[in-house]
py3Dmol code that shows the C-alpha trace and the ligand (Angstrom):
import py3Dmol

protein = """\
ATOM      1  CA  MET A   1      -1.575  -0.753  26.425  1.00  0.00           C
ATOM      2  CA  MET A   2      -0.031  -4.044  27.710  1.00  0.00           C
ATOM      3  CA  PRO A   3       3.725  -3.871  27.960  1.00  0.00           C
ATOM      4  CA  SER A   4       5.277  -5.224  24.831  1.00  0.00           C
ATOM      5  CA  LEU A   5       8.222  -7.331  23.895  1.00  0.00           C
ATOM      6  CA  TYR A   6      10.964  -5.651  21.929  1.00  0.00           C
ATOM      7  CA  VAL A   7      10.921  -7.854  18.742  1.00  0.00           C
ATOM      8  CA  VAL A   8       8.657 -10.643  17.714  1.00  0.00           C
ATOM      9  CA  THR A   9       9.675 -12.291  14.462  1.00  0.00           C
ATOM     10  CA  ILE A  10       7.437 -14.319  12.176  1.00  0.00           C
ATOM     11  CA  ASP A  11       9.020 -16.408   9.438  1.00  0.00           C
ATOM     12  CA  GLY A  12       7.567 -19.005   7.151  1.00  0.00           C
ATOM     13  CA  PRO A  13       6.863 -19.774   3.498  1.00  0.00           C
ATOM     14  CA  ALA A  14       4.545 -17.794   1.242  1.00  0.00           C
ATOM     15  CA  GLY A  15       0.863 -17.986   2.155  1.00  0.00           C
ATOM     16  CA  ALA A  16       1.367 -19.371   5.618  1.00  0.00           C
ATOM     17  CA  GLY A  17      -0.619 -16.423   6.947  1.00  0.00           C
ATOM     18  CA  LYS A  18       2.436 -14.357   8.129  1.00  0.00           C
ATOM     19  CA  SER A  19       1.442 -10.921   7.108  1.00  0.00           C
ATOM     20  CA  THR A  20      -2.182 -11.196   8.165  1.00  0.00           C
ATOM     21  CA  ILE A  21      -1.192 -12.582  11.548  1.00  0.00           C
ATOM     22  CA  ALA A  22       1.810 -10.290  12.055  1.00  0.00           C
ATOM     23  CA  ARG A  23      -0.360  -7.210  11.297  1.00  0.00           C
ATOM     24  CA  LEU A  24      -3.155  -8.236  13.789  1.00  0.00           C
ATOM     25  CA  LEU A  25      -0.723  -9.397  16.453  1.00  0.00           C
ATOM     26  CA  ALA A  26       1.089  -6.066  16.278  1.00  0.00           C
ATOM     27  CA  ARG A  27      -2.157  -4.214  16.689  1.00  0.00           C
ATOM     28  CA  ARG A  28      -3.172  -6.458  19.738  1.00  0.00           C
ATOM     29  CA  ILE A  29       0.160  -6.027  21.579  1.00  0.00           C
ATOM     30  CA  GLY A  30       0.641  -2.355  20.593  1.00  0.00           C
ATOM     31  CA  ALA A  31       3.748  -2.833  18.356  1.00  0.00           C
ATOM     32  CA  ASN A  32       4.690  -1.641  14.950  1.00  0.00           C
ATOM     33  CA  TYR A  33       4.466  -3.989  12.035  1.00  0.00           C
ATOM     34  CA  LEU A  34       7.175  -4.561   9.613  1.00  0.00           C
ATOM     35  CA  ASP A  35       6.399  -6.373   6.298  1.00  0.00           C
ATOM     36  CA  THR A  36       9.805  -7.175   4.930  1.00  0.00           C
ATOM     37  CA  GLY A  37       8.341  -8.979   1.827  1.00  0.00           C
ATOM     38  CA  ALA A  38       7.181  -5.547   0.708  1.00  0.00           C
ATOM     39  CA  LEU A  39      10.756  -4.210   0.630  1.00  0.00           C
ATOM     40  CA  TYR A  40      11.956  -7.084  -1.603  1.00  0.00           C
ATOM     41  CA  ARG A  41       8.844  -6.567  -3.733  1.00  0.00           C
ATOM     42  CA  ALA A  42       9.501  -2.870  -4.078  1.00  0.00           C
ATOM     43  CA  LEU A  43      13.048  -3.473  -5.226  1.00  0.00           C
ATOM     44  CA  ALA A  44      11.998  -6.257  -7.574  1.00  0.00           C
ATOM     45  CA  PHE A  45       9.166  -4.009  -9.033  1.00  0.00           C
ATOM     46  CA  TYR A  46      11.567  -0.999  -9.440  1.00  0.00           C
ATOM     47  CA  LEU A  47      14.474  -3.031 -11.091  1.00  0.00           C
ATOM     48  CA  ASP A  48      12.127  -4.963 -13.370  1.00  0.00           C
ATOM     49  CA  ALA A  49      10.398  -1.803 -14.445  1.00  0.00           C
ATOM     50  CA  SER A  50      13.794  -0.273 -15.219  1.00  0.00           C
ATOM     51  CA  GLY A  51      14.671  -3.284 -17.470  1.00  0.00           C
ATOM     52  CA  ILE A  52      17.329  -4.657 -14.977  1.00  0.00           C
ATOM     53  CA  ALA A  53      17.126  -8.451 -14.891  1.00  0.00           C
ATOM     54  CA  PRO A  54      18.272 -10.132 -11.702  1.00  0.00           C
ATOM     55  CA  ALA A  55      20.917 -12.009 -13.718  1.00  0.00           C
ATOM     56  CA  ASN A  56      22.579  -8.785 -14.618  1.00  0.00           C
ATOM     57  CA  GLY A  57      24.672  -8.138 -11.555  1.00  0.00           C
ATOM     58  CA  LYS A  58      26.562  -5.221 -12.616  1.00  0.00           C
ATOM     59  CA  ASN A  59      23.477  -3.237 -13.510  1.00  0.00           C
ATOM     60  CA  VAL A  60      21.706  -4.412 -10.410  1.00  0.00           C
ATOM     61  CA  ALA A  61      24.699  -3.197  -8.324  1.00  0.00           C
ATOM     62  CA  GLU A  62      24.870   0.123 -10.086  1.00  0.00           C
ATOM     63  CA  ALA A  63      21.087   0.731  -9.635  1.00  0.00           C
ATOM     64  CA  LEU A  64      21.171  -0.340  -5.937  1.00  0.00           C
ATOM     65  CA  GLY A  65      23.929   2.157  -5.301  1.00  0.00           C
ATOM     66  CA  GLY A  66      21.674   5.020  -6.282  1.00  0.00           C
ATOM     67  CA  LEU A  67      18.413   3.915  -4.744  1.00  0.00           C
ATOM     68  CA  VAL A  68      16.721   4.532  -1.360  1.00  0.00           C
ATOM     69  CA  VAL A  69      14.056   2.376  -0.173  1.00  0.00           C
ATOM     70  CA  SER A  70      12.021   3.824   2.707  1.00  0.00           C
ATOM     71  CA  LEU A  71       8.909   3.172   4.739  1.00  0.00           C
ATOM     72  CA  GLN A  72       6.668   6.057   5.508  1.00  0.00           C
ATOM     73  CA  GLY A  73       3.215   5.766   7.255  1.00  0.00           C
ATOM     74  CA  GLY A  74       2.847   2.062   6.316  1.00  0.00           C
ATOM     75  CA  ARG A  75       3.689   2.699   2.689  1.00  0.00           C
ATOM     76  CA  VAL A  76       6.923   1.703   0.777  1.00  0.00           C
ATOM     77  CA  PHE A  77       8.884   4.074  -1.422  1.00  0.00           C
ATOM     78  CA  VAL A  78      11.727   3.594  -3.912  1.00  0.00           C
ATOM     79  CA  ASP A  79      13.280   6.959  -3.990  1.00  0.00           C
ATOM     80  CA  SER A  80      10.260   9.292  -4.129  1.00  0.00           C
ATOM     81  CA  SER A  81       7.892   6.845  -5.837  1.00  0.00           C
ATOM     82  CA  ASP A  82       5.168   5.122  -3.674  1.00  0.00           C
ATOM     83  CA  VAL A  83       5.272   1.622  -5.117  1.00  0.00           C
ATOM     84  CA  THR A  84       2.806   0.129  -2.380  1.00  0.00           C
ATOM     85  CA  ASP A  85      -0.081  -0.481  -4.782  1.00  0.00           C
ATOM     86  CA  LYS A  86       2.040  -2.035  -7.600  1.00  0.00           C
ATOM     87  CA  ILE A  87       3.920  -4.819  -5.723  1.00  0.00           C
ATOM     88  CA  ARG A  88       1.313  -7.469  -5.123  1.00  0.00           C
ATOM     89  CA  THR A  89       0.635  -8.701  -8.566  1.00  0.00           C
ATOM     90  CA  PRO A  90       1.104 -12.186 -10.140  1.00  0.00           C
ATOM     91  CA  HIS A  91       3.925 -10.733 -12.152  1.00  0.00           C
ATOM     92  CA  ILE A  92       5.774  -9.525  -9.051  1.00  0.00           C
ATOM     93  CA  ASP A  93       5.000 -12.836  -7.250  1.00  0.00           C
ATOM     94  CA  ALA A  94       6.722 -14.636 -10.176  1.00  0.00           C
ATOM     95  CA  ILE A  95       9.863 -12.492 -10.369  1.00  0.00           C
ATOM     96  CA  VAL A  96      10.554 -11.421  -6.795  1.00  0.00           C
ATOM     97  CA  SER A  97      12.371 -14.647  -5.662  1.00  0.00           C
ATOM     98  CA  ARG A  98      15.080 -14.220  -8.248  1.00  0.00           C
ATOM     99  CA  TYR A  99      15.853 -10.689  -7.096  1.00  0.00           C
ATOM    100  CA  ALA A 100      15.546 -11.703  -3.324  1.00  0.00           C
ATOM    101  CA  GLU A 101      18.307 -14.289  -3.665  1.00  0.00           C
ATOM    102  CA  LEU A 102      20.957 -11.603  -4.639  1.00  0.00           C
ATOM    103  CA  PRO A 103      23.284 -10.977  -1.769  1.00  0.00           C
ATOM    104  CA  LEU A 104      23.872  -7.406  -2.588  1.00  0.00           C
ATOM    105  CA  LEU A 105      20.156  -6.692  -2.706  1.00  0.00           C
ATOM    106  CA  ARG A 106      19.594  -8.433   0.659  1.00  0.00           C
ATOM    107  CA  ALA A 107      22.486  -6.403   2.186  1.00  0.00           C
ATOM    108  CA  SER A 108      20.976  -3.166   0.893  1.00  0.00           C
ATOM    109  CA  LEU A 109      17.819  -3.830   2.919  1.00  0.00           C
ATOM    110  CA  LEU A 110      19.409  -4.929   6.208  1.00  0.00           C
ATOM    111  CA  GLU A 111      19.930  -1.729   7.933  1.00  0.00           C
ATOM    112  CA  LEU A 112      16.461  -0.298   6.947  1.00  0.00           C
ATOM    113  CA  GLN A 113      14.840  -3.542   8.534  1.00  0.00           C
ATOM    114  CA  ARG A 114      16.966  -3.361  11.729  1.00  0.00           C
ATOM    115  CA  SER A 115      16.357   0.340  12.120  1.00  0.00           C
ATOM    116  CA  GLN A 116      12.604  -0.449  12.558  1.00  0.00           C
ATOM    117  CA  ALA A 117      13.210  -1.924  15.982  1.00  0.00           C
ATOM    118  CA  ALA A 118      14.597   1.413  17.192  1.00  0.00           C
ATOM    119  CA  GLU A 119      11.155   3.036  16.719  1.00  0.00           C
ATOM    120  CA  GLY A 120       9.559   0.790  19.362  1.00  0.00           C
ATOM    121  CA  PRO A 121       8.183  -2.576  19.823  1.00  0.00           C
ATOM    122  CA  LEU A 122       8.067  -4.528  16.535  1.00  0.00           C
ATOM    123  CA  VAL A 123       6.417  -7.470  14.850  1.00  0.00           C
ATOM    124  CA  ALA A 124       8.417  -8.272  11.790  1.00  0.00           C
ATOM    125  CA  ASP A 125       7.591 -10.897   9.171  1.00  0.00           C
ATOM    126  CA  GLY A 126       9.611 -12.381   6.396  1.00  0.00           C
ATOM    127  CA  ARG A 127      11.842 -15.386   5.714  1.00  0.00           C
ATOM    128  CA  ASP A 128      15.114 -14.649   7.715  1.00  0.00           C
ATOM    129  CA  MET A 129      13.769 -12.413  10.540  1.00  0.00           C
ATOM    130  CA  GLY A 130      14.592 -14.801  13.364  1.00  0.00           C
ATOM    131  CA  THR A 131      17.682 -16.232  11.673  1.00  0.00           C
ATOM    132  CA  VAL A 132      19.582 -13.150  10.245  1.00  0.00           C
ATOM    133  CA  VAL A 133      17.904  -9.802  10.831  1.00  0.00           C
ATOM    134  CA  PHE A 134      16.776 -10.146  14.387  1.00  0.00           C
ATOM    135  CA  PRO A 135      18.786 -13.127  15.827  1.00  0.00           C
ATOM    136  CA  LYS A 136      18.181 -11.922  19.398  1.00  0.00           C
ATOM    137  CA  ALA A 137      14.454 -11.331  18.911  1.00  0.00           C
ATOM    138  CA  ASP A 138      12.509 -11.985  22.089  1.00  0.00           C
ATOM    139  CA  LEU A 139      10.013 -14.344  20.469  1.00  0.00           C
ATOM    140  CA  LYS A 140      10.518 -16.283  17.219  1.00  0.00           C
ATOM    141  CA  ILE A 141       7.516 -17.770  15.412  1.00  0.00           C
ATOM    142  CA  PHE A 142       7.740 -20.006  12.346  1.00  0.00           C
ATOM    143  CA  LEU A 143       4.408 -20.378  10.660  1.00  0.00           C
ATOM    144  CA  SER A 144       3.771 -23.147   8.193  1.00  0.00           C
ATOM    145  CA  ALA A 145       0.873 -24.721   6.248  1.00  0.00           C
ATOM    146  CA  THR A 146       0.631 -27.220   3.459  1.00  0.00           C
ATOM    147  CA  ALA A 147       1.360 -25.992  -0.075  1.00  0.00           C
ATOM    148  CA  GLU A 148      -2.232 -26.627  -1.175  1.00  0.00           C
ATOM    149  CA  GLU A 149      -3.726 -24.747   1.779  1.00  0.00           C
ATOM    150  CA  ARG A 150      -1.340 -21.789   1.161  1.00  0.00           C
ATOM    151  CA  ALA A 151      -2.017 -21.844  -2.592  1.00  0.00           C
ATOM    152  CA  ARG A 152      -5.819 -21.955  -1.746  1.00  0.00           C
ATOM    153  CA  ARG A 153      -5.484 -18.717   0.540  1.00  0.00           C
ATOM    154  CA  ARG A 154      -3.438 -16.927  -2.135  1.00  0.00           C
ATOM    155  CA  TRP A 155      -5.865 -17.740  -4.922  1.00  0.00           C
ATOM    156  CA  LYS A 156      -8.683 -16.478  -2.802  1.00  0.00           C
ATOM    157  CA  GLU A 157      -6.926 -13.235  -2.079  1.00  0.00           C
ATOM    158  CA  LEU A 158      -6.134 -12.621  -5.747  1.00  0.00           C
ATOM    159  CA  ALA A 159      -9.644 -13.514  -6.842  1.00  0.00           C
ATOM    160  CA  GLU A 160     -10.981 -10.907  -4.303  1.00  0.00           C
ATOM    161  CA  ARG A 161      -8.837  -8.372  -5.878  1.00  0.00           C
ATOM    162  CA  GLY A 162     -10.098  -9.367  -9.406  1.00  0.00           C
ATOM    163  CA  GLU A 163      -6.854 -10.978 -10.530  1.00  0.00           C
ATOM    164  CA  ARG A 164      -7.892 -14.004 -12.620  1.00  0.00           C
ATOM    165  CA  THR A 165      -5.546 -16.969 -12.342  1.00  0.00           C
ATOM    166  CA  SER A 166      -6.299 -20.647 -12.040  1.00  0.00           C
ATOM    167  CA  PHE A 167      -5.727 -22.542  -8.638  1.00  0.00           C
ATOM    168  CA  GLU A 168      -3.212 -24.858 -10.487  1.00  0.00           C
ATOM    169  CA  GLU A 169      -1.161 -21.852 -11.634  1.00  0.00           C
ATOM    170  CA  VAL A 170      -1.023 -20.300  -8.127  1.00  0.00           C
ATOM    171  CA  LEU A 171      -0.140 -23.767  -6.586  1.00  0.00           C
ATOM    172  CA  SER A 172       2.764 -24.204  -9.042  1.00  0.00           C
ATOM    173  CA  GLN A 173       4.028 -20.553  -8.267  1.00  0.00           C
ATOM    174  CA  VAL A 174       3.828 -21.277  -4.576  1.00  0.00           C
ATOM    175  CA  ILE A 175       5.919 -24.528  -4.842  1.00  0.00           C
ATOM    176  CA  ARG A 176       8.343 -22.792  -7.261  1.00  0.00           C
ATOM    177  CA  ARG A 177       8.826 -19.815  -4.944  1.00  0.00           C
ATOM    178  CA  ASP A 178       9.230 -22.203  -1.840  1.00  0.00           C
ATOM    179  CA  GLY A 179      11.982 -23.976  -3.786  1.00  0.00           C
ATOM    180  CA  ILE A 180      13.966 -20.714  -4.617  1.00  0.00           C
ATOM    181  CA  ASP A 181      13.394 -19.114  -1.112  1.00  0.00           C
ATOM    182  CA  SER A 182      14.619 -22.239   0.725  1.00  0.00           C
ATOM    183  CA  SER A 183      17.561 -23.163  -1.441  1.00  0.00           C
ATOM    184  CA  ARG A 184      19.249 -19.845  -2.067  1.00  0.00           C
ATOM    185  CA  ALA A 185      22.711 -19.621  -0.621  1.00  0.00           C
ATOM    186  CA  LEU A 186      22.186 -16.483   1.480  1.00  0.00           C
ATOM    187  CA  ALA A 187      19.572 -16.296   4.283  1.00  0.00           C
ATOM    188  CA  PRO A 188      17.437 -19.129   3.092  1.00  0.00           C
ATOM    189  CA  LEU A 189      13.995 -19.717   4.537  1.00  0.00           C
ATOM    190  CA  ARG A 190      14.649 -22.084   7.565  1.00  0.00           C
ATOM    191  CA  GLN A 191      13.376 -22.297  11.095  1.00  0.00           C
ATOM    192  CA  ALA A 192      15.514 -20.524  13.691  1.00  0.00           C
ATOM    193  CA  GLU A 193      16.602 -23.161  16.255  1.00  0.00           C
ATOM    194  CA  ASP A 194      14.775 -21.309  19.070  1.00  0.00           C
ATOM    195  CA  ALA A 195      11.499 -20.549  16.931  1.00  0.00           C
ATOM    196  CA  VAL A 196       8.140 -21.789  17.969  1.00  0.00           C
ATOM    197  CA  VAL A 197       6.678 -23.639  15.098  1.00  0.00           C
ATOM    198  CA  LEU A 198       2.880 -23.433  14.338  1.00  0.00           C
ATOM    199  CA  ASP A 199       1.164 -25.271  11.586  1.00  0.00           C
ATOM    200  CA  THR A 200      -1.711 -23.057  10.518  1.00  0.00           C
ATOM    201  CA  THR A 201      -3.337 -25.497   7.963  1.00  0.00           C
ATOM    202  CA  ALA A 202      -6.344 -26.329  10.008  1.00  0.00           C
ATOM    203  CA  LEU A 203      -6.383 -23.147  12.135  1.00  0.00           C
ATOM    204  CA  SER A 204      -8.561 -19.926  11.707  1.00  0.00           C
ATOM    205  CA  ILE A 205      -6.834 -16.586  11.836  1.00  0.00           C
ATOM    206  CA  GLU A 206      -8.412 -16.002  15.319  1.00  0.00           C
ATOM    207  CA  GLU A 207      -7.009 -19.357  16.549  1.00  0.00           C
ATOM    208  CA  VAL A 208      -3.446 -18.440  15.302  1.00  0.00           C
ATOM    209  CA  LEU A 209      -3.721 -15.074  16.895  1.00  0.00           C
ATOM    210  CA  SER A 210      -4.826 -16.207  20.179  1.00  0.00           C
ATOM    211  CA  ARG A 211      -2.024 -18.830  20.321  1.00  0.00           C
ATOM    212  CA  LEU A 212       0.648 -16.227  19.537  1.00  0.00           C
ATOM    213  CA  SER A 213      -1.010 -13.735  21.948  1.00  0.00           C
ATOM    214  CA  SER A 214      -0.539 -16.366  24.746  1.00  0.00           C
ATOM    215  CA  LEU A 215       3.052 -16.974  23.636  1.00  0.00           C
ATOM    216  CA  VAL A 216       3.755 -13.160  23.900  1.00  0.00           C
ATOM    217  CA  GLU A 217       2.147 -13.124  27.355  1.00  0.00           C
ATOM    218  CA  GLU A 218       4.323 -16.158  28.512  1.00  0.00           C
ATOM    219  CA  ARG A 219       7.436 -14.504  27.352  1.00  0.00           C
ATOM    220  CA  LEU A 220       6.585 -11.202  28.955  1.00  0.00           C
ATOM    221  CA  LYS A 221       5.990 -12.921  32.342  1.00  0.00           C
ATOM    222  CA  GLU A 222       9.323 -14.874  31.919  1.00  0.00           C
ATOM    223  CA  ARG A 223      11.060 -11.599  31.316  1.00  0.00           C
ATOM    224  CA  LEU A 224       9.384  -9.866  34.251  1.00  0.00           C
ATOM    225  CA  ASN A 225      10.382 -12.965  36.417  1.00  0.00           C
ATOM    226  CA  ARG A 226      14.024 -12.449  35.235  1.00  0.00           C
ATOM    227  CA  GLY A 227      13.892  -8.798  36.155  1.00  0.00           C
ATOM    228  CA  GLY A 228      13.772  -7.107  32.879  1.00  0.00           C
ATOM    229  CA  ARG A 229      14.784  -7.239  29.249  1.00  0.00           C
ATOM    230  CA  ASP A 230      18.152  -8.718  28.196  1.00  0.00           C
ATOM    231  CA  VAL A 231      18.496  -7.640  24.549  1.00  0.00           C
TER     232      VAL A 231
END
"""
ligand_1 = """\
20
DC
O 6.376 -12.474 2.069
P 6.277 -12.031 0.511
O 5.556 -13.045 -0.413
O 5.711 -10.632 0.306
O 7.849 -12.070 0.085
C 8.100 -11.782 -1.246
C 9.405 -12.378 -1.668
O 10.503 -11.822 -0.958
C 9.583 -13.818 -1.460
O 9.794 -14.593 -2.658
C 10.633 -14.082 -0.441
C 11.347 -12.785 -0.326
N 11.717 -12.346 0.924
C 12.893 -12.789 1.490
O 13.641 -13.279 0.844
N 13.237 -12.303 2.777
C 12.282 -11.722 3.507
N 12.722 -11.275 4.788
C 10.981 -11.350 3.038
C 10.757 -11.742 1.866
"""
view = py3Dmol.view(width=600, height=400)
view.addModel(protein, "pdb")
view.setStyle({"model": 0}, {"cartoon": {"style": "trace"}})
view.addModel(ligand_1, "xyz")
view.setStyle({"model": 1}, {"stick": {}})
view.zoomTo()
view.show()
């Protein structure tokens, strides 16, 4: 195994290719993979199924106080329920941003996210990985792509899973979610100042992966030249 960086963060809007790329990059460099969107989706799923709307701050606070979100073998649990297979539906796509903007809910996931870096080298994807959760990450990537291309990818993924939605519907969801994720007061989607930005619109997965692998190698060389890690 090649020596790994401590933390690589991948942020960007929905459909930019973050999770596919982060998973493959993690495998290539021998790191663990953390999908933070799954954590927000798991809580949104659970609260919604319990009839607790995001606007109902008091009930959200009460519910969060008694819930434990955990990651076990690549699956996400809320208390003892494995919700992994229930969180990637158009319904959750439509509601998750409204939960993800709640400060209390974000705070409740912070420690769990940070603790993953103690398990070994990590590739983490989300919206605020490089800005809030891992501000000292060794390498920060910001992936982008046009809204049309991101909607096209998402629509294809849903169609492959047998979910029937029109392209226009998916596009308007992508634009709506971008708006909420970028404009919320706490930890909005934005590039970290020291992030490397990569527009994936015209790139294949393999092309993105090979660029990122090169960046990881460059950072490793820089670190070796500096004589070790400084995080
Ligand atoms: O990446 P995703 O589509 O699975 O993310 C689901 C939602 O969670 C998305 O609307 C943004 C939010 N999210 C967030 O606010 N912060 C993160 N680190 C990851 C996801």
